[in-house]
C-alpha positions as CSV (number, residue, x, y, z in Angstrom):
1,M,76.0,97.0,93.0
2,I,77.5,100.2,91.6
3,A,80.9,100.3,89.9
4,C,83.2,103.2,89.2
5,V,85.8,102.4,86.5
6,D,88.9,104.3,85.4
7,V,91.9,103.7,83.1
8,D,95.4,104.9,83.5
9,Y,97.7,104.9,80.5
10,R,101.4,104.0,80.9
11,D,104.4,103.4,78.6
12,A,103.9,99.7,78.8
13,G,100.1,99.5,78.6
14,V,97.3,100.5,80.9
15,V,95.9,99.8,84.3
16,S,92.1,99.5,84.4
17,A,90.5,99.8,87.9
18,C,87.1,99.2,89.3
19,V,85.6,100.1,92.7
20,C,82.3,98.5,93.6
21,F,79.9,99.6,96.3
22,E,76.2,99.2,97.2
23,H,74.8,102.6,98.0
24,W,75.2,106.0,96.4
25,D,76.4,107.6,99.7
26,D,79.0,104.8,100.5
27,G,82.4,106.3,101.4
28,T,84.3,103.0,101.1
29,P,84.2,100.3,98.5
30,V,82.3,97.8,100.7
31,V,82.0,95.2,97.9
32,L,85.3,95.1,96.1
33,E,88.2,96.8,94.3
34,S,89.9,95.4,91.2
35,A,92.8,96.6,89.1
36,I,94.4,94.8,86.1
37,E,97.2,95.5,83.8
38,I,96.6,95.4,80.1
39,R,99.7,95.4,77.9
40,D,98.2,95.1,74.4
41,V,96.4,98.4,74.0
42,K,95.2,99.8,70.7
43,P,96.8,103.1,69.7
44,Y,94.8,106.3,70.0
45,E,92.8,107.2,66.9
46,P,91.4,110.7,66.7
47,G,87.6,110.7,67.1
48,Q,87.7,107.0,68.0
49,F,88.8,107.1,71.7
50,Y,86.3,104.4,72.7
51,R,88.2,101.8,70.6
52,R,91.2,102.2,72.9
53,E,89.4,102.5,76.3
54,L,86.4,100.3,75.9
55,P,88.3,97.0,75.9
56,C,90.1,98.1,79.0
57,I,86.9,98.8,80.9
58,L,85.3,95.5,79.7
59,A,88.4,93.6,80.9
60,V,88.2,95.0,84.4
61,L,84.4,94.4,84.5
62,Q,85.0,90.8,83.6
63,T,86.9,90.3,86.8
64,L,83.7,90.7,88.7
65,L,81.4,87.8,89.6
66,T,78.3,89.7,88.6
67,L,77.7,92.7,86.4
68,P,76.9,95.8,88.3
69,Q,73.5,97.5,87.9
70,V,75.3,100.8,87.3
71,V,78.7,101.5,85.8
72,I,80.1,105.0,86.2
73,I,82.8,106.1,83.8
74,D,85.2,109.1,83.7
75,G,83.9,110.7,80.5
76,Y,80.8,111.1,78.3
77,V,78.0,108.7,77.4
78,W,76.8,110.9,74.6
79,L,78.8,113.4,72.6
80,G,75.7,114.9,70.9
81,E,72.4,113.9,69.6
82,Q,72.8,110.3,68.4
83,R,76.6,110.6,68.6
84,H,78.0,107.9,70.8
85,G,80.6,108.6,73.4
86,L,82.5,106.0,75.4
87,G,79.6,105.3,77.7
88,A,77.1,104.6,74.9
89,H,79.5,102.1,73.4
90,L,79.9,100.5,76.8
91,Y,76.1,100.3,77.3
92,E,75.8,98.5,73.9
93,A,78.8,96.2,74.7
94,L,77.0,95.2,77.9
95,D,73.9,94.4,75.9
96,E,72.0,97.2,77.7
97,R,72.1,95.1,81.0
98,A,73.6,97.9,83.1
99,V,73.0,101.6,83.4
100,V,76.0,103.7,82.3
101,I,76.6,107.1,83.8
102,G,79.3,109.4,82.5
103,V,80.9,112.0,84.7
104,A,83.2,114.3,82.9
105,K,85.3,117.1,84.4
106,T,85.5,119.2,81.2
107,R,82.8,120.5,78.9
108,F,82.4,118.9,75.5
109,V,80.5,121.3,73.2
110,G,77.5,119.6,71.7
111,A,77.2,116.8,74.3
112,E,73.4,116.4,74.9
113,P,71.6,115.7,77.0
114,V,73.9,116.7,79.8
115,A,73.2,117.8,83.4
116,L,75.6,120.0,85.3
117,V,76.3,119.0,88.9
118,T,78.2,121.1,91.4
119,R,79.4,119.5,94.5
120,G,81.3,120.5,97.7
121,G,82.5,124.1,97.6
122,S,83.3,124.0,93.9
123,C,81.7,126.4,91.4
124,T,83.0,124.2,88.6
125,P,80.4,121.7,87.5
126,L,80.7,118.0,86.6
127,Y,79.1,117.1,83.3
128,V,76.8,114.1,83.7
129,T,75.4,112.0,80.8
130,A,73.6,108.7,81.0
131,E,72.1,105.7,79.2
132,G,69.5,103.4,80.7
133,L,68.5,106.1,83.1
134,D,67.1,109.6,82.8
135,V,70.0,112.1,82.9
136,T,68.2,114.1,85.7
137,E,68.1,111.1,87.9
138,A,71.7,110.2,87.1
139,A,72.8,113.7,88.1
140,R,70.9,113.4,91.3
141,H,72.7,110.2,92.2
142,I,76.1,111.8,91.4
143,R,75.2,114.8,93.5
144,T,74.4,112.6,96.5
145,M,77.6,110.5,96.2
146,H,79.9,110.5,99.2
147,G,82.5,113.2,99.5
148,N,82.9,116.9,100.4
149,H,84.7,117.8,97.1
150,R,83.8,118.2,93.5
151,I,84.8,114.7,92.6
152,P,82.9,112.0,94.6
153,T,84.9,109.7,96.8
154,M,84.4,106.5,94.9
155,L,85.3,108.1,91.5
156,K,88.4,109.5,93.1
157,R,89.2,106.1,94.6
158,A,88.9,104.4,91.1
159,D,91.3,107.0,89.7
160,Q,93.8,106.5,92.5
161,L,93.6,102.7,92.2
162,S,94.4,102.8,88.5
163,R,97.3,105.3,89.0
164,R,98.8,103.6,92.1
165,H,98.6,100.0,90.9
166,L,102.1,98.6,90.6
167,P,103.1,96.7,87.5
168,S,103.5,92.9,87.8
169,K,106.9,91.3,87.4
170,S,105.6,88.8,84.9
171,P,104.7,89.7,81.3
172,G,101.1,89.7,80.1
173,V,98.1,90.4,82.2
174,A,98.1,90.3,86.0
175,D,95.1,90.8,88.3
176,A,95.0,92.3,91.7
């Protein structure tokens, strides 16, 4: 199973979403979709973004019955040689039991190793990093994902699910 995860920040907390599918070229989440509200979110600390986002991603992954073999995040796995990004912290938090692929829309100077992937008719690349899998192979998978645009369908679906999830009426955490 492959999972794309995304987090949407709101005034009252965040919504963390996960879209699961079986094959790289799947155009619909044939396994499952999940979105949860998280109200108690750490404030942003410059240079420590992962401290805010990592618990949100782990929370939505915990709604799954089994851990995916691959987790795709919106962001970087590595920010430079031996410099952990969100994805490297996620890989460690999952006890190295799942491959983590980062797909970023903007360049982060110094992020290495990184593979540039162009998709659809776009000339603007995606920046792919990975842990648990060679970055060249990770880039090949991202390139072959479903969709005719720069952003693969399943990544876009996770983003849409996190943005469109309606808040629950009860306080605390609600799952979808």
